[in-house]
N, CA, C and O atoms as CSV, one atom per row, in Angstrom:
chain,resi,resn,atom,element,x,y,z
A,1,MET,N,N,-19.804,6.528,-9.066
A,1,MET,CA,C,-17.954,6.358,-9.200
A,1,MET,C,C,-17.656,6.104,-7.562
A,1,MET,O,O,-18.412,6.555,-6.700
A,2,ASN,N,N,-16.561,5.391,-7.279
A,2,ASN,CA,C,-15.982,5.627,-5.902
A,2,ASN,C,C,-15.412,6.568,-5.117
A,2,ASN,O,O,-14.432,6.983,-5.736
A,3,GLY,N,N,-15.465,6.856,-4.576
A,3,GLY,CA,C,-15.451,8.182,-3.999
A,3,GLY,C,C,-13.415,8.297,-3.800
A,3,GLY,O,O,-12.893,9.349,-4.168
A,4,THR,N,N,-13.065,7.860,-3.580
A,4,THR,CA,C,-11.440,7.392,-3.656
A,4,THR,C,C,-10.506,7.270,-4.657
A,4,THR,O,O,-11.101,7.002,-5.701
A,5,LYS,N,N,-9.226,7.348,-4.835
A,5,LYS,CA,C,-8.285,7.325,-5.875
A,5,LYS,C,C,-7.196,7.102,-5.175
A,5,LYS,O,O,-6.867,7.417,-4.032
A,6,ARG,N,N,-6.330,6.114,-6.600
A,6,ARG,CA,C,-4.977,5.662,-5.680
A,6,ARG,C,C,-4.025,6.240,-5.906
A,6,ARG,O,O,-3.811,6.601,-7.064
A,7,VAL,N,N,-3.224,6.494,-4.992
A,7,VAL,CA,C,-1.891,7.398,-4.987
A,7,VAL,C,C,-0.481,6.311,-4.769
A,7,VAL,O,O,-0.189,5.703,-3.739
A,8,TYR,N,N,0.178,6.306,-5.957
A,8,TYR,CA,C,1.333,5.491,-5.839
A,8,TYR,C,C,2.413,5.887,-5.165
A,8,TYR,O,O,2.851,7.025,-5.332
A,9,VAL,N,N,2.998,5.004,-4.303
A,9,VAL,CA,C,4.300,5.974,-3.237
A,9,VAL,C,C,5.234,5.169,-3.129
A,9,VAL,O,O,5.008,3.986,-3.386
A,10,LYS,N,N,6.450,5.558,-2.746
A,10,LYS,CA,C,7.524,4.614,-2.546
A,10,LYS,C,C,7.665,4.484,-1.131
A,10,LYS,O,O,7.483,5.376,-0.303
A,11,VAL,N,N,8.151,2.780,-0.829
A,11,VAL,CA,C,7.552,2.607,0.408
A,11,VAL,C,C,9.131,1.428,0.291
A,11,VAL,O,O,9.542,0.643,-0.563
A,12,THR,N,N,9.623,1.885,1.677
A,12,THR,CA,C,10.863,0.914,1.731
A,12,THR,C,C,10.510,-0.474,2.692
A,12,THR,O,O,9.602,-0.333,3.512
A,13,SER,N,N,11.046,-1.508,2.632
A,13,SER,CA,C,10.546,-2.360,3.423
A,13,SER,C,C,11.577,-3.433,3.470
A,13,SER,O,O,12.411,-3.504,2.568
A,14,ASP,N,N,11.574,-4.492,4.722
A,14,ASP,CA,C,12.429,-5.433,4.898
A,14,ASP,C,C,11.807,-6.854,4.688
A,14,ASP,O,O,10.654,-7.055,5.069
A,15,PHE,N,N,12.273,-7.484,4.309
A,15,PHE,CA,C,12.041,-9.212,3.967
A,15,PHE,C,C,12.723,-9.949,5.209
A,15,PHE,O,O,13.939,-10.119,5.300
A,16,ASP,N,N,11.651,-10.422,6.285
A,16,ASP,CA,C,12.485,-11.472,7.170
A,16,ASP,C,C,12.681,-12.841,6.903
A,16,ASP,O,O,11.876,-13.107,6.010
A,17,SER,N,N,13.430,-14.030,7.249
A,17,SER,CA,C,14.105,-15.057,7.058
A,17,SER,C,C,12.812,-16.065,6.307
A,17,SER,O,O,12.995,-17.006,5.535
A,18,THR,N,N,11.680,-15.604,6.738
A,18,THR,CA,C,10.493,-16.698,5.945
A,18,THR,C,C,9.646,-15.849,4.249
A,18,THR,O,O,8.786,-16.181,3.433
A,19,GLY,N,N,10.535,-14.691,4.473
A,19,GLY,CA,C,10.182,-14.114,2.755
A,19,GLY,C,C,9.004,-13.050,3.661
A,19,GLY,O,O,8.595,-12.233,2.836
A,20,TYR,N,N,8.544,-12.870,4.620
A,20,TYR,CA,C,7.479,-11.917,4.597
A,20,TYR,C,C,7.969,-10.186,4.449
A,20,TYR,O,O,9.003,-9.668,4.870
A,21,MET,N,N,7.027,-9.663,3.832
A,21,MET,CA,C,7.431,-8.138,3.457
A,21,MET,C,C,7.138,-7.166,4.555
A,21,MET,O,O,5.983,-6.743,4.510
A,22,GLN,N,N,7.654,-6.839,5.237
A,22,GLN,CA,C,7.010,-5.602,6.253
A,22,GLN,C,C,7.633,-4.397,5.880
A,22,GLN,O,O,8.821,-4.077,5.920
A,23,PRO,N,N,6.587,-3.756,5.494
A,23,PRO,CA,C,6.617,-2.122,4.971
A,23,PRO,C,C,7.545,-1.599,6.288
A,23,PRO,O,O,7.617,-2.148,7.387
A,24,ARG,N,N,8.201,-0.423,5.857
A,24,ARG,CA,C,8.984,0.209,6.790
A,24,ARG,C,C,8.508,1.826,6.840
A,24,ARG,O,O,7.839,2.273,7.772
A,25,THR,N,N,8.882,2.498,5.885
A,25,THR,CA,C,8.417,3.856,5.477
A,25,THR,C,C,7.864,4.230,4.266
A,25,THR,O,O,8.346,3.663,3.286
A,26,ILE,N,N,7.066,4.955,4.088
A,26,ILE,CA,C,6.515,5.735,2.990
A,26,ILE,C,C,6.568,6.873,2.315
A,26,ILE,O,O,6.069,7.796,2.959
A,27,THR,N,N,6.977,7.177,1.267
A,27,THR,CA,C,7.307,8.806,0.938
A,27,THR,C,C,6.405,9.173,-0.047
A,27,THR,O,O,5.997,8.269,-0.776
A,28,TRP,N,N,5.992,10.335,-0.236
A,28,TRP,CA,C,5.121,10.744,-1.165
A,28,TRP,C,C,5.936,11.209,-2.357
A,28,TRP,O,O,7.150,11.361,-2.225
A,29,SER,N,N,5.467,11.389,-3.252
A,29,SER,CA,C,6.066,12.277,-4.466
A,29,SER,C,C,6.987,13.498,-4.126
A,29,SER,O,O,8.162,13.584,-4.481
A,30,ASP,N,N,6.222,14.543,-3.305
A,30,ASP,CA,C,6.341,15.557,-2.433
A,30,ASP,C,C,7.969,15.338,-2.017
A,30,ASP,O,O,8.787,16.251,-2.129
A,31,GLY,N,N,8.295,14.063,-1.547
A,31,GLY,CA,C,9.421,13.912,-0.573
A,31,GLY,C,C,9.150,13.717,1.063
A,31,GLY,O,O,10.036,13.487,1.885
A,32,ARG,N,N,7.670,13.868,1.362
A,32,ARG,CA,C,7.093,13.382,2.404
A,32,ARG,C,C,7.394,12.370,3.156
A,32,ARG,O,O,6.805,11.361,2.767
A,33,LEU,N,N,8.071,12.190,4.091
A,33,LEU,CA,C,8.406,10.575,4.608
A,33,LEU,C,C,7.964,10.195,6.270
A,33,LEU,O,O,8.343,10.638,7.354
A,34,PHE,N,N,7.130,9.317,5.925
A,34,PHE,CA,C,6.351,8.854,7.308
A,34,PHE,C,C,7.092,7.238,7.342
A,34,PHE,O,O,7.418,6.376,6.526
A,35,GLN,N,N,7.115,7.415,8.595
A,35,GLN,CA,C,7.192,5.815,9.601
A,35,GLN,C,C,6.388,5.225,9.769
A,35,GLN,O,O,5.333,5.617,10.269
A,36,ILE,N,N,6.682,3.873,9.332
A,36,ILE,CA,C,5.318,3.157,9.903
A,36,ILE,C,C,5.604,2.569,11.250
A,36,ILE,O,O,6.703,2.033,11.391
A,37,GLU,N,N,4.971,2.586,12.019
A,37,GLU,CA,C,4.989,2.716,13.625
A,37,GLU,C,C,4.940,1.162,13.552
A,37,GLU,O,O,5.977,0.613,13.922
A,38,SER,N,N,3.818,0.268,13.101
A,38,SER,CA,C,3.339,-1.052,13.080
A,38,SER,C,C,2.685,-1.604,12.095
A,38,SER,O,O,2.459,-0.762,11.226
A,39,VAL,N,N,2.276,-2.648,11.834
A,39,VAL,CA,C,1.692,-3.485,10.944
A,39,VAL,C,C,0.875,-4.672,11.764
A,39,VAL,O,O,1.159,-5.793,12.185
A,40,LYS,N,N,-0.435,-3.712,11.759
A,40,LYS,CA,C,-1.443,-4.175,12.319
A,40,LYS,C,C,-1.980,-6.019,12.031
A,40,LYS,O,O,-2.190,-7.102,12.578
A,41,ASP,N,N,-1.968,-5.255,10.717
A,41,ASP,CA,C,-2.737,-6.527,10.129
A,41,ASP,C,C,-2.354,-6.606,8.639
A,41,ASP,O,O,-1.597,-5.757,8.168
A,42,PHE,N,N,-3.060,-8.011,7.574
A,42,PHE,CA,C,-1.978,-7.992,6.353
A,42,PHE,C,C,-3.069,-9.149,6.159
A,42,PHE,O,O,-3.237,-10.036,6.996
A,43,ARG,N,N,-3.957,-9.021,4.692
A,43,ARG,CA,C,-4.607,-9.983,4.346
A,43,ARG,C,C,-4.581,-9.177,2.457
A,43,ARG,O,O,-4.213,-8.065,2.078
A,44,PRO,N,N,-5.178,-10.424,1.659
A,44,PRO,CA,C,-5.561,-9.784,0.052
A,44,PRO,C,C,-6.713,-8.926,0.371
A,44,PRO,O,O,-7.603,-9.031,1.215
A,45,ALA,N,N,-6.412,-7.898,-0.687
A,45,ALA,CA,C,-7.599,-6.874,-0.618
A,45,ALA,C,C,-9.030,-7.431,-0.480
A,45,ALA,O,O,-9.987,-6.998,0.162
A,46,GLY,N,N,-8.907,-8.446,-1.216
A,46,GLY,CA,C,-10.564,-9.109,-1.087
A,46,GLY,C,C,-10.887,-8.783,-2.838
A,46,GLY,O,O,-10.212,-8.239,-3.712
A,47,LEU,N,N,-12.415,-9.481,-2.825
A,47,LEU,CA,C,-12.973,-9.655,-4.364
A,47,LEU,C,C,-13.648,-7.905,-4.090
A,47,LEU,O,O,-13.811,-7.249,-5.120
A,48,HIS,N,N,-13.883,-7.461,-3.205
A,48,HIS,CA,C,-14.574,-6.048,-3.328
A,48,HIS,C,C,-13.984,-4.963,-3.579
A,48,HIS,O,O,-14.404,-3.807,-3.555
A,49,HIS,N,N,-12.894,-5.423,-3.848
A,49,HIS,CA,C,-11.536,-4.390,-4.125
A,49,HIS,C,C,-11.337,-4.025,-5.408
A,49,HIS,O,O,-11.442,-5.117,-5.968
A,50,ASP,N,N,-11.110,-3.190,-6.303
A,50,ASP,CA,C,-11.273,-3.256,-7.461
A,50,ASP,C,C,-9.770,-3.576,-8.277
A,50,ASP,O,O,-9.595,-3.272,-9.458
A,51,SER,N,N,-8.875,-4.153,-7.534
A,51,SER,CA,C,-7.871,-5.095,-8.034
A,51,SER,C,C,-7.663,-6.332,-7.254
A,51,SER,O,O,-6.997,-6.448,-6.225
A,52,PRO,N,N,-8.254,-7.142,-7.819
A,52,PRO,CA,C,-7.847,-8.693,-7.282
A,52,PRO,C,C,-6.048,-9.337,-6.850
A,52,PRO,O,O,-5.772,-10.303,-6.138
A,53,ASN,N,N,-5.202,-8.505,-7.491
A,53,ASN,CA,C,-3.977,-9.012,-7.257
A,53,ASN,C,C,-3.617,-7.963,-6.109
A,53,ASN,O,O,-2.432,-7.674,-6.277
A,54,ALA,N,N,-4.107,-7.305,-5.066
A,54,ALA,CA,C,-4.000,-6.689,-4.361
A,54,ALA,C,C,-3.728,-7.189,-2.934
A,54,ALA,O,O,-4.332,-8.179,-2.523
A,55,ASP,N,N,-3.083,-6.716,-2.375
A,55,ASP,CA,C,-2.945,-7.022,-0.635
A,55,ASP,C,C,-2.894,-6.019,0.279
A,55,ASP,O,O,-1.910,-5.281,0.328
A,56,CYS,N,N,-4.004,-5.866,1.152
A,56,CYS,CA,C,-3.838,-5.185,2.222
A,56,CYS,C,C,-3.281,-5.017,3.567
A,56,CYS,O,O,-3.639,-5.781,4.463
A,57,TYR,N,N,-2.365,-4.004,3.799
A,57,TYR,CA,C,-1.434,-3.762,5.127
A,57,TYR,C,C,-2.262,-2.614,5.691
A,57,TYR,O,O,-2.397,-1.454,5.301
A,58,THR,N,N,-3.003,-3.570,7.175
A,58,THR,CA,C,-3.209,-2.351,8.272
A,58,THR,C,C,-1.930,-1.443,8.942
A,58,THR,O,O,-0.984,-2.115,9.354
A,59,ILE,N,N,-1.864,-0.387,9.039
A,59,ILE,CA,C,-0.578,-0.105,9.316
A,59,ILE,C,C,-0.944,1.060,10.422
A,59,ILE,O,O,-2.092,1.505,10.413
A,60,VAL,N,N,0.125,1.620,11.483
A,60,VAL,CA,C,-0.228,2.598,11.746
A,60,VAL,C,C,0.836,3.679,11.774
A,60,VAL,O,O,1.835,3.537,12.479
A,61,VAL,N,N,0.604,4.995,10.858
A,61,VAL,CA,C,1.255,6.113,11.161
A,61,VAL,C,C,0.939,7.217,11.958
A,61,VAL,O,O,-0.173,7.733,11.844
A,62,LYS,N,N,1.755,7.646,12.740
A,62,LYS,CA,C,1.493,8.709,13.572
A,62,LYS,C,C,0.286,8.653,14.073
A,62,LYS,O,O,-0.673,9.401,13.882
A,63,GLY,N,N,0.444,7.270,15.041
A,63,GLY,CA,C,-0.922,7.345,15.869
A,63,GLY,C,C,-1.945,6.671,15.151
A,63,GLY,O,O,-2.679,5.791,15.601
A,64,GLU,N,N,-1.945,7.154,13.977
A,64,GLU,CA,C,-3.063,6.746,13.112
A,64,GLU,C,C,-3.330,5.485,12.504
A,64,GLU,O,O,-2.501,5.197,11.640
A,65,THR,N,N,-4.315,4.563,12.705
A,65,THR,CA,C,-4.648,3.295,11.542
A,65,THR,C,C,-4.756,3.734,9.886
A,65,THR,O,O,-5.618,4.604,9.756
A,66,LYS,N,N,-4.387,3.522,9.149
A,66,LYS,CA,C,-4.322,3.334,7.697
A,66,LYS,C,C,-3.787,2.151,6.889
A,66,LYS,O,O,-2.825,1.406,7.077
A,67,PHE,N,N,-4.623,2.209,6.026
A,67,PHE,CA,C,-4.322,0.716,4.789
A,67,PHE,C,C,-3.427,1.090,3.896
A,67,PHE,O,O,-3.573,2.199,3.382
A,68,LEU,N,N,-2.402,0.326,3.545
A,68,LEU,CA,C,-1.619,0.409,2.570
A,68,LEU,C,C,-1.487,-0.888,1.552
A,68,LEU,O,O,-1.134,-2.008,1.920
A,69,PHE,N,N,-1.791,-0.569,0.384
A,69,PHE,CA,C,-1.979,-1.595,-0.526
A,69,PHE,C,C,-0.565,-2.253,-1.119
A,69,PHE,O,O,0.451,-1.560,-1.163
A,70,PHE,N,N,-0.568,-3.034,-1.374
A,70,PHE,CA,C,0.768,-3.792,-2.353
A,70,PHE,C,C,-0.052,-4.390,-3.558
A,70,PHE,O,O,-0.768,-5.361,-3.314
A,71,GLU,N,N,-0.010,-3.939,-4.705
A,71,GLU,CA,C,-0.428,-4.353,-5.901
A,71,GLU,C,C,0.654,-5.278,-6.486
A,71,GLU,O,O,1.693,-4.663,-6.725
A,72,ARG,N,N,0.696,-6.766,-6.819
A,72,ARG,CA,C,1.129,-7.638,-7.268
A,72,ARG,C,C,0.905,-7.188,-8.917
A,72,ARG,O,O,-0.142,-6.771,-9.412
A,73,THR,N,N,2.103,-7.387,-9.543
A,73,THR,CA,C,2.613,-7.437,-11.012
A,73,THR,C,C,1.978,-8.296,-11.878
A,73,THR,O,O,1.089,-8.597,-11.083
A,74,ASP,N,N,1.717,-8.916,-12.828
A,74,ASP,CA,C,1.617,-9.657,-13.741
A,74,ASP,C,C,2.737,-10.446,-13.563
A,74,ASP,O,O,3.731,-9.720,-13.588
A,75,ARG,N,N,3.088,-11.876,-13.356
A,75,ARG,CA,C,3.878,-12.772,-13.230
A,75,ARG,C,C,5.158,-12.831,-14.751
A,75,ARG,O,O,6.257,-13.386,-14.764
A,76,HIS,N,N,4.647,-12.244,-15.587
A,76,HIS,CA,C,5.110,-11.935,-16.445
A,76,HIS,C,C,6.308,-10.950,-16.887
A,76,HIS,O,O,7.134,-11.217,-17.761
A,77,HIS,N,N,6.243,-9.476,-15.942
A,77,HIS,CA,C,7.106,-8.880,-15.796
A,77,HIS,C,C,8.044,-9.242,-14.621
A,77,HIS,O,O,7.795,-8.879,-13.472
A,78,THR,N,N,9.356,-10.122,-15.020
A,78,THR,CA,C,9.954,-10.615,-13.994
A,78,THR,C,C,11.025,-9.407,-13.499
A,78,THR,O,O,12.099,-9.613,-12.935
A,79,SER,N,N,10.554,-8.319,-13.795
A,79,SER,CA,C,11.748,-7.374,-13.414
A,79,SER,C,C,11.227,-6.259,-12.293
A,79,SER,O,O,11.897,-5.395,-11.728
A,80,THR,N,N,9.822,-6.561,-12.160
A,80,THR,CA,C,9.250,-5.914,-11.428
A,80,THR,C,C,8.247,-6.753,-10.403
A,80,THR,O,O,7.783,-7.759,-10.941
A,81,ILE,N,N,7.948,-6.600,-9.437
A,81,ILE,CA,C,6.918,-7.527,-8.373
A,81,ILE,C,C,5.930,-6.919,-8.096
A,81,ILE,O,O,4.927,-7.609,-7.911
A,82,GLY,N,N,5.808,-5.579,-7.968
A,82,GLY,CA,C,4.462,-4.995,-7.721
A,82,GLY,C,C,4.796,-3.605,-7.250
A,82,GLY,O,O,5.984,-3.301,-7.153
A,83,ARG,N,N,3.520,-2.419,-6.841
A,83,ARG,CA,C,4.142,-1.404,-6.479
A,83,ARG,C,C,2.601,-1.129,-5.455
A,83,ARG,O,O,1.497,-1.672,-5.459
A,84,TRP,N,N,3.163,-0.112,-4.716
A,84,TRP,CA,C,2.717,0.294,-3.499
A,84,TRP,C,C,1.419,1.749,-3.871
A,84,TRP,O,O,1.390,2.680,-4.677
A,85,TYR,N,N,0.774,1.393,-3.097
A,85,TYR,CA,C,-0.577,2.373,-3.242
A,85,TYR,C,C,-1.158,2.893,-1.919
A,85,TYR,O,O,-1.045,2.270,-0.863
A,86,VAL,N,N,-1.900,4.286,-2.062
A,86,VAL,CA,C,-2.440,4.036,-0.588
A,86,VAL,C,C,-3.858,4.801,-1.661
A,86,VAL,O,O,-3.789,5.121,-2.847
A,87,GLU,N,N,-5.199,4.925,-0.596
A,87,GLU,CA,C,-6.122,5.475,-1.320
A,87,GLU,C,C,-6.733,6.798,-1.105
A,87,GLU,O,O,-7.471,6.366,-0.219
A,88,THR,N,N,-6.928,7.558,-1.142
A,88,THR,CA,C,-7.127,9.130,-0.784
A,88,THR,C,C,-8.411,9.157,-1.140
A,88,THR,O,O,-8.813,8.241,-1.857
A,89,ARG,N,N,-9.624,10.536,-0.589
A,89,ARG,CA,C,-10.788,10.604,-1.288
A,89,ARG,C,C,-10.553,11.974,-2.294
A,89,ARG,O,O,-9.870,12.996,-2.240
A,90,ARG,N,N,-11.330,11.496,-3.045
A,90,ARG,CA,C,-10.984,12.255,-4.494
A,90,ARG,C,C,-11.814,13.600,-4.398
A,90,ARG,O,O,-13.004,13.516,-4.096
A,91,ALA,N,N,-11.274,14.768,-4.628
A,91,ALA,CA,C,-11.649,16.084,-3.953
A,91,ALA,C,C,-13.282,16.418,-5.000
A,91,ALA,O,O,-13.485,16.146,-6.184
A,92,SER,N,N,-14.085,16.998,-4.119
A,92,SER,CA,C,-15.455,16.991,-4.682
A,92,SER,C,C,-15.192,17.825,-5.965
A,92,SER,O,O,-14.336,18.708,-6.016
A,93,THR,N,N,-16.091,17.433,-7.111
A,93,THR,CA,C,-16.375,18.270,-8.135
A,93,THR,C,C,-17.610,18.953,-7.913
A,93,THR,O,O,-17.999,19.354,-9.010
A,94,GLN,N,N,-18.359,19.254,-7.064
A,94,GLN,CA,C,-19.529,20.338,-6.722
A,94,GLN,C,C,-19.353,21.813,-6.814
A,94,GLN,O,O,-20.287,22.565,-6.538
């Protein structure tokens, strides 16, 4: 089994005049807030990722490069466009 799990997070983002979505902050469920210092890259998460409808943002938080994913919802859910998550290591069961 994959050694990571998804943690869904609240993300604030801006949209520029071309429609590009720029994530700005990440808020964890416990209220911790992290500024996204920069977005280094954006691309589809790829076929190797378990969610074919996800995009991967390579971001910098506290000087460290991290990955932030945007999972697009089914087009039939018109009131939501998607949700954000990060992948964290699963706790060892040994």
